[in-house]
N, C-alpha and C positions, 0 to 999 in steps of 0.2 A: 692606507693602500700599501700593499707589499709587492715588491718586484724582485724577482730572482735573477741574478746575473751569473751566467756560467762562463767563466774565463775561457775554457777550452772551446766552446762553441764560437765565441768571439774570435779567438785565435784562428780557428779554421776558416771562418768567413773572411777574415782580413787577408789571409794568404801571405805569401812571401814575395810577391811580384812587384810590390811598390817599395820605393826607397824609404818611405815613412814606416812601412811595416818591418822592413829590414832593421831600421834604427830602433824601433820598438822592441824587436826580438833581441837585439844586442843589449838594450837596457834591461829587459826582463831577465836575460841570461846572467847579467852581472849584478843587478840590484835585487832581483826577485820580481815575480809577477805583481805582487801587491804594491811594490814601490813604483814600478813602471806604470801601473794602471790601478791606483788605489780605489777602493769602493767607498762610497760616502753614504752614511745613514742619516736621514733627516727626521727629526722628531717634531711633529707639529702639535701644538696645544693652544687652546684659547686663553689659558692663564699663564702668567709669568712663571718661569721655571728657575728663577734665581733664589731659591730657598732650599733649606736642608732636605725637605721631603722630595722635591723634584730631583735634586742632585743625587740623592740616594737611589732613586729609580734609575737615573742615567748610569750610575755606578753599577747597578745590577744588570742593566742591559749590556754594559761594557763586558762584564764577566761572562754573560751568556754568549756573546759574540766570540769572545776569546776561546770558548769551548767548542766552537764549530771546527770541523775538519778543514785543514788547509789555512786556517787563520794564524798568522805568526804574531801580529801586533795590532793593538787597537788603541787609538789615541782619542781621548775625549776631554771634555772640560774638567772632569774629576781626575783624569789620569793623562795629562798632556804629554808625558814621556813614555806612555805605554805601561806604566806600573804605578801602583798607589804611592802617593806622597803622604807619608805618615802624619805630617803636620796638618793635613786637611781633616783628619779624623778626630772625633771627640776623645777617644782614649788617649791619644798623644797630647791633645790640648789640656786634658784633665791633669796629666802628669806635670805639665808645665805650670799650671795654676797651683797645684799642690806644692810644687817646688818653690814657687814664688811666695806662697803663704808661709811656708816653713822658714824661708829666708827672712821674711818680714817679722815673723814671731821671734826669731833669734835676735834680730836687730832691736826690736822693742824690749826684749829681755835685757840686752846690753845697756840700753838707755836707762831702763829701770834700775839696774844695778848701779850705774853711775850716779843717778839721782839719789838713791839711797845712801851712797857713800858721801855725797855732798851734804845731804841732810844730817848724817851722823857727825860730820866735821863741823857743820855750822851750829848744831845744837850742843856740842861739847864745849865746856869752858876750857880756855887755854890760859893757864897761869905760868907757862914756861917762859914767856918773853918778858923783858924788862919794861915793856910798854903797857903792861896790863894794869893790875891794881896798884902796883907801886907808883906809877905815874899819877893815878887818881888820888892816892893818899898824899903824895907830895903836893899836888895842886890844892887839895883841901887844906893842907897845912899852911900854904902860902895865903890862902884867902882868910884863914883864921888869924893870921898875923903871927904865926909861930916862927 
């Protein structure tokens, strides 16, 4: 069901003789008509709308309403501040994921480099210290009675 609301007709019917209408007129003058008397659009559906397809439809409706003459701002579940939030959209989320994968790859490469260095050091013979073969030879000499 679609209902059309004409602010100007409402304004004329309300008149300016009541204190409430005077207050409304002051609020509308300072805040704008849409803030003083915002319109609400209700979408009814038999199925849950908490999924990407439904939110995409709501986003499209939001953009169409913004294109109507006299509409300054539209607040929806997908644009609660009246403008798109980049982090809600796949393109931005994809950039975040790619950045995370790149950082993970860099970290794995650093770990791999460190493990390769450790392997090289552990597999290389080190004869530079006095505690190497010299100690073994000395121990063998003692056991042989030399």
